[in-house]
PAGU-880280 format. One record per atom (N, C-alpha, C): residue in one letter; x, y, z. Coordinates in steps of 0.02 Angstrom, whole numbers, plus 32768, in hexadecimal, padded with zeros to 4 digits. Layout:
<pts>
AXYZ/...
</pts>
This chain:
<pts>
M7F457EA28536/M7F3E7EE8851F/M7F417EEA84D3/C7F197F1584B7/C7F187F1B846E/C7F237F65845C/T7F4F7F71842C/T7F547FB48411/T7F3C7FB283C9/K7F197FE583B5/K7EF57FE48376/K7F048023834F/H7F00801D830C/H7F00805882E2/H7ECE804F82AB/W7EA1808082A6/W7E6F807E8270/W7E928082822D/G7E75806081FD/G7E8B806681B9/G7E61809B8196/R7E468089815D/R7E1E80B88136/R7DDD80C6815C/L7DCD81058164/L7D9281198189/L7D56811A815B/A7D1D81098179/A7CDE810D8153/A7CD081578143/A7CBC81648105/A7CB381A980EF/A7C7E81CD8117/S7C4C81A8812F/S7C1681C88154/S7C2D81E68196/I7C6281CB81B4/I7C7A81E781F3/I7CB8821081E9/L7CD4820E81AD/L7D12823381A0/L7D08827D81A8/A7CCF8296818F/A7CC282DD8195/A7CBE82F281DE/M7CA182C78208/M7C9E82D7824F/M7CE382DE826D/A7D0F82B0825A/A7D5382B38275/A7D7682F3825F/L7D6D8305821F/L7D8F83408206/L7D7283808223/L7D32837E8236/L7D1283B98253/L7D1983BC829E/G7D3F838F82BA/G7D4A83928302/G7D16836E832A/G7CEF8340830C/G7CBE83198331/G7CDF82E98361/V7CB882C88389/V7CD3829D83BD/V7CFD826583A1/L7CEF824F8365/L7D1482178349/L7D5C822A8338/A7D6A826A8334/A7DAF827F8325/A7DDE826B835C/T7DC582618399/T7DF0824E83D0/T7DF3820383DA/T7DC981DD83B6/T7DC8819583C0/T7DDF816E8383/A7DDF818E834B/A7DF4816C830E/A7E22819B82E7/S7E5E818482DC/S7E8E81AF82B8/S7E9681958271/G7EB181C08247/G7EBE81AD8202/G7E8881C681D4/G7E9981C88194/G7E6981DC8162/G7E718224814C/Q7E5E8231810E/Q7E5F827580F4/Q7E1E828280D1/D7E1282C180C3/D7DD882D4809D/D7DD682AB805C/P7D9F82878050/P7D9E825A8016/P7DA0827F7FD3/T7D9A82C27FD3/T7DA082E67F94/T7DE882F57F82/T7E1882E57FAE/T7E5E82F37FA0/T7E8582B37F97/C7EC282B97F81/C7EF282827F7F/C7EE0824C7F4C/Y7EBB825E7F17/Y7EAE822E7EE3/Y7EE382307EAD/N7F0C82657EAC/N7F4182697E7A/N7F7E82417E90/Y7FA882327E60/Y7FE5820D7E6F/Y801082307EA3/D801B82717E99/D804582977EC7/D801A82CA7EEA/C7FF582B47F1D/C7FC782E17F3E/C7FE682FE7F7D/A7FCA83357F93/A7FE583577FCE/A7FDB832B800B/A800A832B8038/A800583068077/A801A833580AF/P8004832780EC/P801683548124/P806183618128/S8074839F8132/S80BA83B18131/S80E18395816C/T80BD838381A2/T80DF836881DC/T80FB832381CF/G80DF8300819F/G80FC82C18188/G80FC828981BB/I812A825B81B1/I8130821E81D9/I8176821B81F7/S817B82048234/S81BD81FA8252/S81BE81B88278/Y81FA81A28288/Y8202816182A8/Y81FF816982F4/A81D381448314/A81C8814B835C/A81EE81188386/G821680ED8366/G824180C0838B/G822980798394/G81EB806B8381/G81CF8028838A/G81E37FF88353/P81CE7FB98358/P81E17F878326/P81BB7F8F82E5/I81DB7F7982AF/I81BA7F70826F/I81C07F25825D/I819B7F10822B/I819F7ECA8215/I81CC7EC881D7/T82057EA981DD/T82357EA981A6/T822F7E6B8179/N82117E368192/N82077DF9816A/N81BE7DE3816E/P81917E0B8152/P814A7DFC815C/P81347DBA813D/V810C7D978163/V80ED7D58814D/V80A27D5F8157/V807C7D5A8121/V80357D6A8123/V800C7D29811F/Y7FDA7D25814C/Y7FAA7CEE814B/Y7F647D0C8143/L7F3E7CF28113/L7EF87D05810C/L7ECE7CD88139/V7EA27CF58161/V7E7D7CCF8193/V7E327CD98189/R7E0D7CA2818A/R7DC47CA58188/R7DA97C7581BD/F7D697C7981CB/F7D4C7C528202/F7D127C2781E9/S7D0C7BEC8208/S7CD97BBC81F5/S7CAD7BAD8231/A7C6D7B9E8225/A7C3E7B8C825A/A7C397B418264/S7C5E7B1A823D/S7C587AD18240/S7C9B7AB18252/K7C987A838283/K7CD57A5E8294/K7CE37A278262/T7CB07A0E8242/T7CBA79D78214/T7CCE79EE81CE/S7CBF7A2C81BE/S7CD37A47817D/S7CED7A8E8188/L7D2D7A95817E/L7D4B7AD78186/L7D487B008145/A7D217AE88115/A7D167B1080D9/A7CDD7B4080E7/P7CEB7B7F80F1/P7CB67BAE8105/P7C857BBC80CC/G7C4A7BD480DF/G7C197BE680AD/G7C2B7C27808B/G7BF97C44806A/G7C047C818044/G7C037CBE806F/G7BFB7CF7804D/G7BF77D368071/G7C357D61806C/F7C6C7D448053/F7CAA7D6B804B/F7CA67D928009/V7CCE7DC58005/V7CD27DEB7FC6/V7CE67DBA7F8F/A7CC27DBB7F58/A7CCF7D8D7F21/A7D177D917F0A/G7D377D577F06/G7D7C7D547EEF/G7DAF7D527F27/T7D9B7D607F65/T7DCB7D647F9C/T7DF47D247FA2/F7DD27CEB7FA2/F7DF57CAB7FAB/F7DF47C817F6C/S7DF07CA17F33/S7DF27C7D7EF4/S7E337C567EEE/P7E307C197ED3/P7E6E7BF27ECC/P7E9E7C0E7E97/S7E847C3A7E6D/S7EAF7C597E39/S7EA87CA57E3D/E7ED97CC67E20/E7ED97D0E7E1F/E7E9E7D287DF5/P7E7F7D617E0A/P7E917D8C7E43/P7E747D717E84/N7E997D787EB9/N7E827D657EFC/N7EA97D8D7F30/A7E957D837F6F/A7EB47DAA7FA5/A7EFC7D977FB1/A7F0E7D587FA6/A7F537D437FB0/A7F827D677F81/V7F707D6B7F41/V7F997D8E7F11/V7F9A7DD97F21/A7F617DF47F36/A7F5E7E3B7F48/A7F8E7E4A7F82/A7F907E1E7FB4/A7FBD7E287FED/A80067E257FD7/R80157DF57FAB/R805A7DEF7F93/R806F7E2D7F6B/L80437E447F3E/L80547E7F7F17/L805B7EBD7F43/A802F7EC37F75/A80307EFE7FA0/A80707F037FC9/L808D7EC97FDB/L80C87ECA8006/L81087EB27FE3/S81047EA07FA4/S813F7E857F82/S814A7EA27F3C/G81187EC07F1F/G811E7ED67EDA/G81307F207ED5/A81227F3C7E9B/A81327F827E8E/A810D7FB17EBC/A80D47F9A7ED9/A80AE7FC57F06/A80D47FD27F47/S81047FA87F57/S81257FAF7F99/S81707FB97F95/S818E7FB07F5B/S81D77FB07F58/S81F57FF17F71/W81D6802A7F60/W81F3806A7F75/W81E880777FBF/W81AC80687FDA/W81A280778021/W81C58045804E/R81D080078036/R81F87FD9805E/R823F7FF38068/K825A80138034/K829C8031803B/K8299806E8069/E82688098805F/E826480D78084/E825A80CB80CF/Y8233809980E1/Y8222808F8127/Y824880558148/S827A803B8126/S82A8800C8147/S82D28033817A/L82EC800E81AA/L8318802C81DC/L8361801F81CA/P8390804581E5/P83D7803C81D2/P83F07FF681E0/G841D7FDF81B5/G843C7F9D81BE/G84167F66819C/P84377F2F818D/P84177EF6816A/P83DA7EDB818F/S83DB7EDA81D2/S83A47EBE81F7/S83667EEC81F7/G836F7F2A81E0/G83377F5881DE/G83157F5C819B/E832D7F36816A/E83107F398127/E82CD7F168124/I829A7F38810A/I82587F198100/I825B7EF280BF/R82547EB180C4/R825A7E85808A/R82157E74806E/P82137E5C8030/P81D27E488013/P81B07E13803F/A816E7E168041/A81487DE9806C/A81407DA4804E/K81367D758079/K81207D318066/K80D67D2B8077/V80AF7D138049/V80677D078055/V805D7CBC8058/M804A7CA48093/M80497C5C80A0/M80077C3A808F/G7FD47C60807C/G7F957C41806A/G7F5F7C4D809E/T7F2B7C23809D/T7EEF7C2D80C5/T7EEB7BFA80FE/V7EDA7C138139/V7ECE7BE98174/V7E847BF28187/T7E607BBA8191/T7E1A7BBD81A7/T7E167BA581EF/L7DFA7BCF8219/L7DF37BC08260/L7DAA7BB38272/Y7D9F7B82829D/Y7D5C7B7482B5/Y7D497BA582EC/D7D187BCE82DD/D7CFC7BFD830E/D7CB87C1382F6/P7C827BF2830F/P7C3E7C0282F7/P7C2C7C4B82FF/A7C417C6B8335/A7C2F7CB18340/A7C507CDE830C/L7C917CD68303/L7CB47D0082D2/L7C9F7CF0828B/S7C857CB48280/S7C6D7CA1823E/S7C287CBC822E/S7BFD7CC28262/S7BB77CCE8253/S7B977D098276/D7BB27D2182AE/D7B937D5782D3/D7B8E7D9682A8/T7B577DB982AF/T7B507DF78289/T7B787E3082A8/R7B877E2C82E8/R7BB37E5D8308/R7BEC7E38832A/V7C287E478316/V7C647E258330/V7C907E598353/S7CA17E4B8391/S7CCA7E7883B8/S7D147E6A83AD/D7D3D7E9F83AF/D7D857E9583AB/D7D9E7E6B83E5/T7D7B7E6D841D/T7D8D7E438456/T7D877DF98444/Q7D517DE8841E/Q7D497DA38406/Q7D837D9083D8/I7D967DBE83AD/I7DCC7DB1837E/I7E0D7DA483A3/E7E1D7DCE83D5/E7E597DC383FD/E7E597D7E841D/T7E217D6C843B/T7E1C7D2C845E/T7E297CF2842F/E7E0C7CF483F4/E7E167CBF83C3/E7E5E7CBB83AC/L7E7E7CF583A0/L7EC37CF5838A/L7EF27CD983BF/L7EE77CED83FE/L7F0F7CD28434/L7F087C868438/Q7ECA7C6E8431/Q7EBE7C268432/Q7EE07C0383F8/A7EDB7C2083BC/A7EF77C018380/A7F437BFE8384/V7F637C3283A0/V7FAB7C3183A7/V7FC17BFF83DD/S7F9C7BFE8414/S7FAF7BD1844B/S7FA77B888438/T7F787B78840B/T7F6E7B3383F3/T7F937B2583B3/K7FBC7B53839D/K7FE77B4D8362/K7FC07B468321/Q7F837B608321/Q7F5F7B6482E2/Q7F797B9F82B8/L7F947BD082DB/L7FB67C0882BB/L7FFB7C0D82DA/P802D7C2182B2/P80717C2482CC/P807D7C6182F9/R80AD7C5A8325/R80C07C8F8352/R80F97CB88331/G80FA7CF9833E/G81317D238325/G81187D65830B/L813C7D9A8319/L81277DDD8306/L812B7DE982BB/D814F7DBF8296/D81527DC7824D/D81117DB0822B/N80E87D8B824F/N80AA7D708232/N80737DA48235/I80517DAD81FD/I80177DDA81FA/I7FDB7DB081E6/F7FA97DAF8211/F7F6C7D898204/F7F367DB881EA/V7F207DAC81AD/V7EED7DD6818D/V7EAA7DB28193/L7E7C7DCF81B9/L7E3D7DAF81CA/L7E067DCB819D/F7DE47D9F8179/F7DAF7DB3814B/F7D6B7DA08168/F7D3B7DCE8160/F7CF87DC2817B/F7CC57DC68143/R7C897DAD8152/R7C557DA68120/R7C287DE4811B/A7C027DE680E6/A7BCE7E1880DF/A7B9C7E108118/G7B857E478133/G7B557E45816A/G7B757E4281AE/Q7BB77E3C81B2/Q7BDA7E3C81F2/Q7BF77E8281FF/T7BE77E9E8239/T7C017EDE824F/T7C367ED28284/I7C717EED827A/I7CA77EE582AB/I7CA57F2082DB/V7CA57F11831C/V7C9F7F44834F/V7CDF7F488377/F7CF97F85837C/F7D337F8F83A8/F7D187FB383E6/P7D157F908420/P7CF47FAB845B/P7D0C7FF1846D/G7CDB801E8473/G7CEB80628487/G7D018090844E/S7D0980738411/S7D24809C83DB/S7CFC809A839B/G7CC880728396/G7CA08072835A/G7C9E802F8338/N7C86802F82F9/N7C7D7FF082D5/N7C897FFA828A/S7C897FC38266/S7C9C7FC4821F/S7C657FDD81F2/Q7C2A7FEC820C/Q7BF6800A81E4/Q7BF9805681E8/D7C0E80718221/D7C0980B9822D/D7C4C80DC8238/T7C8080B7824B/T7CBD80D88263/T7CFA80CA8239/F7D04808C8222/F7D40807A81FD/F7D2E804781C8/C7D5980428196/C7D5080128160/C7D797FD3816C/A7DB17FDA818E/A7DDE7FA381A0/A7E0E7FBE81D5/Y7E337F9181F5/Y7E657FA98224/Y7E9A7F73822F/H7ED37F88824B/H7F067F588261/H7F127F6182AB/S7F257F2A82CC/S7F2B7F2B8314/S7F5D7EF6832A/N7F647EEF836B/N7F927EBD8386/N7F7E7EAA83CC/V7F917E6F83E0/V7F867E568424/V7FCB7E4B8442/I7FD87E69847A/I801B7E638497/I801B7E4084DB/E7FE37E1C84EA/E7FE57DF38526/E80187DBA8520/T80257DA784E2/T80547D7184D6/T80937D8D84B6/N80CB7D7084C6/N810B7D8584AA/N811A7D59846D/P81277D748432/P81377DBA8422/P80FC7DE3840B/G80BF7DCB8413/G80857DF083FD/G80677DD383BE/I80287DE783B1/I80037DD08376/I7FED7E0D834F/V7FFE7E0F8310/V7FED7E4782E5/V7FB67E3082B5/Y7F807E5782B0/Y7F4A7E428284/Y7F287E7D8264/D7F0B7E6F8229/D7EE37EA08203/D7E9C7E8781FE/V7E6C7EB38207/V7E257EA28202/V7E097EC181C2/I7DF07E968195/I7DD57EAB8155/I7D8C7E978150/P7D5E7EC28163/P7D177EB2815C/P7D027EB28113/N7CCA7E928105/N7CAC7E9580C2/N7C837ED580BF/Q7C9C7F07809B/Q7C7C7F48809A/Q7C547F548059/T7C427F1E8037/T7C207F247FF6/T7BE27F507FFA/S7BBA7F47802F/S7B7B7F6B8034/S7B7F7FA9805F/N7BBB7FBB8075/N7BC47FF680A0/N7BD680328074/S7BA6805E8068/S7BB28096803B/S7BE680C68056/A7BF080C78098/A7C2280F380B5/A7C6980DF80A3/C7C72809E8094/C7CB480858082/C7CBB80778038/G7C86807D8013/G7C88806C7FCC/G7C62802C7FC0/P7C69800D7F86/P7C9180267F4F/P7C6F80617F2C/G7C9680897F0B/G7C7D80C27EE7/G7CAE80D67EB1/D7C9981047E87/D7CC3811C7E51/D7CDD80E47E25/G7CB380B17E1A/G7CC8807A7DF0/G7CF080457E13/T7CFC804D7E54/T7D23801D7E79/T7CF77FE07E89/S7D117FA57E7B/S7CEB7F687E8A/S7CF57F567ED3/A7CCB7F297EEC/A7CD17F117F31/A7D167EF07F3C/F7D2E7ECD7F0A/F7D707EAD7F0F/F7DA77EE17F14/Q7DA27F157EEB/Q7DD57F4A7EED/Q7DD37F6F7F30/L7D987F7B7F4B/L7D937F9A7F8C/L7DB57F6F7FC1/M7DAA7F2E7FBD/M7DCA7F017FEC/M7E167F037FE6/T7E317F047FA9/T7E7A7F047FA1/T7E977F477FB6/A7E717F7E7FAE/A7E897FBF7FC6/A7E8E7FBF8012/N7E5A7FA68033/N7E5D7FA1807C/N7E947F728093/L7E9C7F3A806F/L7ED07F098080/L7F157F27807B/S7F237F4B8044/S7F667F68803B/S7F747F9D8070/H7F417FC58082/H7F497FF880B6/H7F5F7FD780F7/E7F3A7FA5810D/E7F487F87814E/E7F8A7F5F814F/L7F987F3B8119/L7FD77F168116/L80137F458119/T80107F7C80F4/T80477FAB80F4/T80547FC6813A/E80207FD8815D/E80287FF481A0/E803A7FBF81D4/S80247F8181C9/S80387F4B81F6/S80837F3F81F2/V809F7F4781B6/V80E87F3E81AD/V810F7F7881CC/T80F97FB581C0/T81207FF081D5/T810E8009821B/D80D87FF08238/D80C58005827C/D809B7FCF829C/P80B77F9382A6/P808F7F5A82BC/P806F7F628301/L808F7F88832D/L80737F918371/L804A7FD08377/A803D7FF1833F/A8010802B833B/A802A80678362/K803D809B833D/K805680DA8358/K809880D1837E/A80C080A08368/A80FF8092838A/A813B8096835C/A81318094831A/A816A809582EC/A816380D082BB/W815080C3827C/W814980FA824C/W810481188253/V81028155826E/V80C28173827F/V80C981BF827E/Q809281E18274/Q8091822A8279/Q8087823E82C2/R80B6826282DC/R80B182778322/R807382A3832B/G8052829A8363/G801782C18372/G7FD8829F835A/S7FD082978319/S7F92827982FF/S7F92822D8306/G7FCD820E8305/G7FD181C58305/G7FC581A682C1/D7FBD81CF828D/D7FB181B4824A/D7FEF818E8232/E7FE2815B8209/E8018813281EE/E801F813F81A3/I804B81198182/I805F812B813E/I802981218109/A7FF680FA8118/A7FBD80F580E9/A7F86812680FC/D7F808136813C/D7F4C81648152/D7F5181A88130/L7F8F81BF8126/L7F998201810A/L7F85820680C1/C7F7681CC80A2/C7F6281CB805C/C7F2381A28054/D7EF781A88085/D7EC08179808E/D7E9081748054/S7E8881A9802E/S7E5581A87FF9/S7E73819F7FB4/G7EB2818D7FB0/G7ED281857F6F/G7EE6813D7F62/D7EDA81257F25/D7EEA80E07F13/D7F0D80DE7ED0/D7F3080A77EC4/D7F4F80997E83/D7F3780547E6E/T7F3580477E2E/T7F1B80087E15/T7F527FDE7DF4/Y7F4A7F9C7DF9/Y7F7A7F6C7DDD/Y7F527F367DBA/T7F617F297D7C/T7F3B7EF97D55/T7F517EB27D66/A7F1F7E877D72/A7F2D7E417D81/A7F467E1D7D43/S7F5E7DE07D4C/S7F7B7DBB7D14/S7F477DA87CE0/D7F057DAB7CF3/D7ED27D9E7CC1/D7EC87DD97C92/A7EED7E107C9F/A7EEC7E4C7C75/A7EA87E6E7C76/V7E7D7E5B7CA4/V7E3A7E787CA9/V7E2F7E967CEE/T7E387E6E7D22/T7E2B7E847D66/T7E637EB17D80/S7E507EE57DA3/S7E817F127DC0/S7E807F0D7E0C/Y7EBB7F067E29/Y7EC27F107E71/Y7EC67F5B7E7D/Q7EAD7F707EB6/Q7EB27FB77EC8/Q7ED77FBB7F0B/F7F0D7FE17F0C/F7F367FE77F48/F7F38802F7F60/Q7F3D80367FA1/Q7F4180777FC1/Q7F82809C7FAF/L7F7E80DC7FA1/L7FBA81047F9C/L7FDB810A7FE0/I801D81117FE1/I80448112801E/I806B81548023/Y8072816D8060/Y809481AC806B/Y80E081A38066/S80FF81D18041/S814881D3803D/S816082138060/R8196820C8084/R81B3824680A7/R81DB82728078/S81F982548045/S8223827B8017/S8221825C7FD1/P8200827D7FA2/P81DB82BC7FAC/P819A82B07FD1/A818482E17FF8/A814782D98020/A810B82D47FF1/G80E482A07FF9/G80AA82967FCF/G8092824F7FD2/C805F82407FAC/C804081FE7FAB/C804F81DD7F68/F8067819F7F6B/F807E817E7F2E/F806581367F2B/G8061811D7EEE/G804C80D87EE4/G808780AC7ED3/N808180897E9A/N80B7805A7E8A/N80F8807E7E7A/E812F805B7E82/E817080797E73/E8172808F7E2A/A818580CD7E1F/A818780E77DDC/A81C480CD7DB6/T81BA80C07D77/T81F280AF7D4C/T81F180DD7D10/T822A80E77CF3/T823081157CBA/T825180F17C81/S823780FB7C46/S825780E07C0B/S826B811A7BDE/M82A181107BB9/M82BA81447B8C/M82CE81267B4A/G82C0814B7B17/G82D681367AD5/G8301816C7AB6/L833681587A94/L836281887A73/L835C81807A27/S834E81B77A07/S834B81B779BE/S837F81E879A4/F83A981D27975/F83DF81FB795C/F83C9821A791A/L83C7825C791A/L83AF828178E0/L83E682B078C8/G84108297789D/G844782C07883/G847582D678BC/A8478831778C8/A84A4833178FB/A8481833B793E/S844B83187948/S8427831E7988/S840F82DA799F/V83FF82D679DF/V83E2829979FC/V83A182AD7A1D/Q836E82887A0F/Q832D82957A2D/Q831F82607A63/V830E82787A9F/V8302824C7AD8/V82B8824B7AE8/S829982117AE4/S8252820A7AF5/S824D81EC7B3B/L8224820A7B65/L821D81F57BAA/L81D781DB7BB7/S81D081A77BDE/S818E818F7BF2/S819381707C37/T815B816F7C5B/T815881527C9E/T811A81267CA3/N811C80F77CD1/N80E380CA7CDA/N80AE80E67D08/I80B681237D20/I808581427D4C/I805A81727D23/S801A81637D1F/S7FEE818E7CF8/S7FE481D07D1D/G7FE082057CF8/G7FD282467D16/G800E826A7D31/V804A824E7D28/V8086826E7D41/V80A682967D09/A80BC82D17D1A/A80E082F87CE8/A811D82D27CCF/S813482E47C95/S816C82BF7C77/S81AC82C47CA0/G81B082F67CCB/G81EC82FD7CF4/G821F83297CD1/Q825C83277CE9/Q829183517CCE/Q82CB83257CB6/L82E583367C7D/L832183167C66/L835C833A7C86/V837C83197CB5/V83AF833A7CDC/V83ED83487CB3/S840483167C8F/S844183227C69/S844882EE7C32/L846B83017C00/L848082D37BCB/L84CB82DE7BC4/T84F282AB7BD4/T853A82B67BD9/T856082847BAE/Q859A829B7B99/Q85CC82707B7A/Q860E82847B98/G862682597BC5/G8663826B7BE9/G865682A97C13/A867F82DD7C08/A8677831A7C2E/A8649834C7C0C/V862E83397BD2/V860583687BAC/V85BC83607BC0/T859C83967BD5/T855583977BE4/T853283BF7BAF/L850183A17B90/L84DD83C17B59/L84A183E77B73/S848C84197B50/S845184407B61/S841A84307B30/A83DD842F7B4B/A83A484207B1F/A839884597AEF/S838E84477AB0/S8380847B7A7E/S833584847A75/T830F844E7A7B/T82C684527A78/T82A984247AAC/S826D84327AC1/S824D84087AF3/S820184087AE9/T81E583CD7AE4/T819C83C67AE3/T818B83927B18/T814B83867B22/T813783577B57/T815683137B4C/G818183007B79/G819F82BE7B76/G81D882B77B44/I81E882EA7B1F/I821D82E57AED/I824D83207AF4/V828D83117AF7/V82C083457AFB/V82F483367AC5/T8309836A7AA1/T833A83617A6C/T837B83857A7F/F83B383627A74/F83F5837D7A85/F842083807A45/S844883B47A43/S847683BB7A0B/S84B483917A17/L84CB836F79E2/L8508834779E6/L8542836779C1/A853B83A679B1/A856D83C77986/A85B383C579A3/N85BA83C779E5/N85FC83CB7A04/N861783877A1A/L85F583527A07/L860B830F7A1D/L863582EE79E7/P865E82BD79FC/P8682829479CB/P8651826E799F/V866B824F796B/V863E822B793D/V861E81EF795F/E863E81D57993/E8620819E79B8/E862981AD7A02/A85F381A77A29/A85F781B97A70/A85C381917A96/T85D181857AD6/T85A081667B02/T857D819C7B29/L853C819E7B23/L851481D17B44/L84F081B37B80/Q84EC81D87BB6/Q84C581C37BEF/Q848F81F77BFB/V845181E07BFC/V8418820C7C07/V83FD82007C4D/S83F782347C75/S83DB822E7CB8/S839882517CBB/F836982307CDA/F8325824B7CDE/F830F824A7D27/A82F182807D3F/A82D782827D83/A8290829E7D82/G8264827F7DA7/G821F82977DAA/G820B82A77DF1/D81CA82A37DFF/D81B182BC7E3F/D819582857E6C/G81AE82497E67/G819682147E92/G81CE81EB7EAF/P81C081C07EDF/P81F481967EFD/P8216816C7EC7/L825781707EC5/L828081487E98/L827281567E4F/L8251818D7E41/L8242819D7DFB/L828081BD7DDD/A82B181937DD1/A82EF81AA7DB3/A830C81717D89/S832B81817D53/S8345814D7D28/S837C81687CFD/T83A7813B7CE6/T83DB814E7CB6/T83DC811B7C7F/V83F381307C46/V83FA81027C0F/V843A81157BE8/N845E80E47BD2/N849A80F07BAB/N848E80DB7B62/S84AA80FE7B35/S84A580EB7AEF/S84E281037AC9/V84F580DF7A96/V852E80F27A6D/V851481157A2E/V852C81527A24/V851A817679E8/V853E815679AD/P851A8140797B/P853A811F7942/P8567814E791C/S859D813378FF/S85CB815B78D7/S85A6817C789E/G85B881B87891/G859A81DD785A/G855D8204786D/S8547820078AD/S850D822878C2/S851E827178C2/
</pts>
C-alpha cells in the first residue's frame, strides 16, 4: 500500500482545484500563485495540527538516480544542471541546507514533539546512490507503481538501507513524465510529491523530483532558474517527509490534508551558495505562531551609539522586506526607558536618569518565528 501527498501543484491545474474542478478531490495542497510571495503572507486560519502519526526525528537523506547499464552505473545526462555536481551548488548541499540550516531551524523546533525523543534534529545527507533500472532510467512515462517496486527491491537487496528515518529523493530526467495511477502526472497535475510504501516494516519514505525545466506549469519563471526550481521542489518535499512521512498522519491541516509546505506553496526564499553567485531557492514553510509563511530563521542585530545623554539603538534583520519591528524595552536594572524619537530601524532613548555607568539590555521583537533578540552593552562613564 502506498500513501501519497502532492507537493507543489502545476499552475495549469491549480486554478481548477481552486475553482472546485475534479482535481480538487484528487490532489491536495497549493495556493493561488499570486499570493504568499511576501515573507509574512496570509495563511489559512485553520492552520496545522498534530494528527498523532510518526515524524522523522533523525532524518538521513539519500539522493537516488537510475542507470540503464549494468556495466556502468554512471548515468547519462538529462538531469537538471548542477543536481549531481561534485562541488557546490548541488542537490546534496541543497538538501542539507533545507533540513539543517537556517531554513529549517525554526520549524524543526516548532514541529518537534514533546520530550528528547521527539526533537527533529538536523539531517544527514549521505550522498548519491545509483540503481540499475532501465525503465526508470529511460522510459518517457514512469508509473509510481514502478517506483515502489524498484524501492522494495533495492531495500530487500540492501542497495538502500531499511528504516523510517531514511528519505530517498528520486531524481528523473528531462522528457520523463511521472504518473500516479488514477491521480494524474507530473506534466499536468503536480510538480513533485512525497510518498511512502508500507508493505515493509518500518516502511519506505521517498520524494519524487521530476525534471520540470520545460514544464511551463511548474516554472521556471520570474527569473527562477531550473536549478532553483528543483531546489524549491526539493525543500518542499523534504520538509513534509520529515513532518508527515506517512502522509496526512502527523502535522497536517484537518479536512484539506494540506501539510506545512502546501499552505505556502507559491512562496520561496533564496540562499546564496558558497560561490557567492548561485542561489538556492527554498519553499516558505507555514508557522502556527505567528500564523504565516516564513523562510530562513530571522536574526536581528543591534548597534548602540552613545550620544551625550542619550543612546541610539540601530536595528536590522536578515529578512528582506520585513518591518524593523518593535523595540520592546531598554532597561538598566529596574529602570525602563521610553523612546524619545523613533525612525525606521533607529530608536533613541534618554539616559538622563541613569547612573554614570550602567549595563543596558535592549530587547527587540518582530513578526516572524524566533525574530527576537537581546543585546547588552555598558554605557561608558561620562555619557
